[in-house]
Structures are given as structure tokens and as C-alpha cells.
C-alpha positions in Angstrom: 20.0 87.1 45.5 20.9 87.9 49.1 24.2 89.2 50.6 24.5 86.4 53.1 24.4 83.8 50.4 27.3 85.5 48.6 29.5 84.3 51.5 29.1 80.7 50.4 28.0 80.6 46.8 28.6 82.3 43.4 25.7 83.5 41.3 25.8 82.7 37.6 24.5 85.6 35.5 22.1 86.1 33.8 19.2 85.0 36.0 17.1 82.3 34.4 13.6 83.1 35.7 11.6 85.7 37.7 9.4 84.8 40.7 6.6 86.8 42.2 6.0 86.3 45.9 2.4 86.8 46.8 0.2 86.9 49.9 -2.0 83.8 50.0 -5.1 83.9 52.2 -8.5 82.2 52.5 -11.0 83.3 49.9 -13.3 84.8 52.6 -10.6 86.7 54.4 -10.7 90.5 54.3 -7.0 91.1 54.3 -6.3 94.5 52.5 -2.7 94.3 51.5 -1.1 97.1 49.5 2.3 97.5 51.3 4.4 95.5 53.7 3.2 97.5 56.8 -0.3 96.1 56.1 1.0 92.7 57.4 2.0 94.1 60.8 0.1 92.5 63.6 -1.0 89.5 61.5 0.4 86.0 61.8 2.1 84.7 58.6 3.8 81.5 57.6 6.3 80.5 54.9 8.6 77.7 54.1 11.9 77.5 56.0 14.9 79.1 54.3 12.8 81.0 51.9 14.1 84.5 50.9 11.9 87.2 49.4 14.7 89.6 48.6 17.1 91.4 51.0 14.9 94.4 51.6 11.8 92.4 52.5 13.7 89.8 54.5 15.2 92.6 56.7 11.8 94.2 57.1 10.1 90.9 58.0 12.7 90.1 60.7 12.2 93.5 62.3 8.5 94.0 61.9 6.5 90.9 61.1 5.4 87.7 62.8 6.1 84.9 60.3 6.4 81.3 61.3 8.4 78.8 59.2 7.5 75.2 58.4 9.3 72.5 56.4 6.9 72.2 53.5 4.5 74.3 51.4 1.9 71.5 52.0 2.1 72.2 55.7 1.9 75.9 55.2 -1.2 75.6 52.9 -2.9 73.4 55.5 -2.2 75.8 58.3 -3.7 78.6 56.2 -6.8 76.6 55.3 -7.3 75.7 59.0 -7.1 79.3 60.0 -3.9 78.9 62.1 -2.3 81.8 60.2 -3.7 84.9 58.5 -1.5 84.6 55.4 1.1 82.5 53.6 4.1 84.1 51.9 5.0 82.0 48.8 5.8 82.2 45.2 3.0 82.4 42.7 3.7 79.6 40.2 4.9 76.9 42.6 2.1 77.8 45.0 -0.5 77.4 42.3 1.0 74.0 41.4 0.9 72.8 45.0 -2.6 74.1 45.6 -3.8 72.2 42.5 -2.0 69.1 43.5 -3.7 69.2 46.9 -7.1 70.0 45.3 -7.3 73.3 47.2 -9.8 75.8 45.8 -10.7 77.9 48.9 -7.6 80.1 48.9 -6.7 83.2 46.9 -3.7 85.3 46.1 -3.6 89.0 46.5 -2.6 91.0 43.4 0.1 93.2 44.9 3.4 91.2 45.1 5.5 91.2 48.2 8.5 91.0 46.0 9.6 90.3 42.5 12.9 88.5 42.4 15.3 87.1 39.8 16.2 83.5 40.2 19.9 82.6 39.6 21.8 79.4 39.2 24.4 79.2 42.0 27.5 77.2 42.7 28.9 76.6 46.2 32.3 78.1 46.8 33.5 74.7 48.1 32.3 72.8 45.0 35.0 71.2 42.9 32.9 72.3 39.9 33.3 76.0 40.8 36.0 77.0 38.3 36.2 80.1 36.2 35.9 78.0 33.1 32.7 76.3 34.4 31.1 79.6 35.5 31.9 81.0 32.0 30.3 78.1 30.2 27.3 78.2 32.5 26.9 81.9 31.9 27.0 81.5 28.2 24.4 78.8 28.3 22.2 80.7 30.7 22.3 83.7 28.3 21.2 81.5 25.4 18.4 80.0 27.4 17.2 83.4 28.6 17.1 84.7 25.0 15.1 81.7 23.9 12.5 82.0 26.8 13.2 78.4 27.6 12.3 78.7 31.3 9.0 80.4 30.6 8.0 77.7 28.2 9.1 75.0 30.6 7.1 76.5 33.4 3.9 76.7 31.3 4.3 73.2 30.0 4.9 71.7 33.3 2.1 73.6 35.1 -0.2 71.9 32.6 1.4 68.5 33.3 1.0 69.1 37.1 -2.7 70.1 36.6 -3.3 66.9 34.6 -1.6 64.6 37.2 -3.6 66.2 40.0 -6.8 65.3 38.2 -5.7 61.6 37.8 
């Protein structure tokens, strides 16, 4: 959720998943991260149009050096080659991409940069964006959240991704 996005899309509640954005670095790096200010002076990278929550996004714009690239594959490659000190990226998709690319020389740092809720959104301009549709979606999102469907889907598909990376 970010305020600028509210200008062009509606968020359907409840959220359907949580994501933890972590600092990714090389295994031999001695980056001691405990709070955002520990990243000042270092060169970071992330994927274009990523948001890590309104508070962090504002802090990063004002205080950090973070390049953006079109894909997580490119960001992981930059990190591995030492072109940046760290990568800002979500834990679960990052692990999946690292496994797919057979990367084992990176690590994540335990302290998250942010913990964000992930929402389904509908563009204001979409012909599907009606009160009735938002109500139906909210009802179904509530049911899915109660049944932990997203957690189960993530766990199942991480296993599938691991298997396909080995093949």
C-alpha cells in the first residue's frame, strides 16, 4: 500500500499475503544491518517500480543510493559481481529466483527492511471496478485469508520451483 497508488487504484481488503523485504548480500560481505541508516553510503539495487512501504520509500529517496533495474535476475547478477553492496528484494520470490539461477553464494540478513501486506488492486479506470465487484472480491479474499490458501500456495510452489531448477 502506498498513497501515490491510491490515486489510480482501489485496494481490496483484506490483504492476501505478507512479504518481508530483506537485504541480500554476498556471503563473504561484512554488512552489519540493523536499521535503515546502516545502508547510508552503500550502493544498493532493486527492481524498478518496487515499493517497500511508504516510510522506507521516502527514507530511501532522501538518504540512500539505490539503482533500479528491470529484472531481479539482473539485480542478482550485479550483486554477485560486486557492482553493488546489497540488493533490496522480497524474501520468498528472491529465494525462488536464486534457486532458479543456481545461486548459492548470497545470503539474506535477518532484520527485514520492511514487512508489508500485499493487496489485490483494481485500477480506477477498469470497467470491472464496480462496488459489486469490489464487494465480491473482498468476500472471497476474506475466505481465502481465513483458510491460509496463500501460505499453502507459496509453500507448494516454492517446492515446484526448486524441483524445476534441478531439472
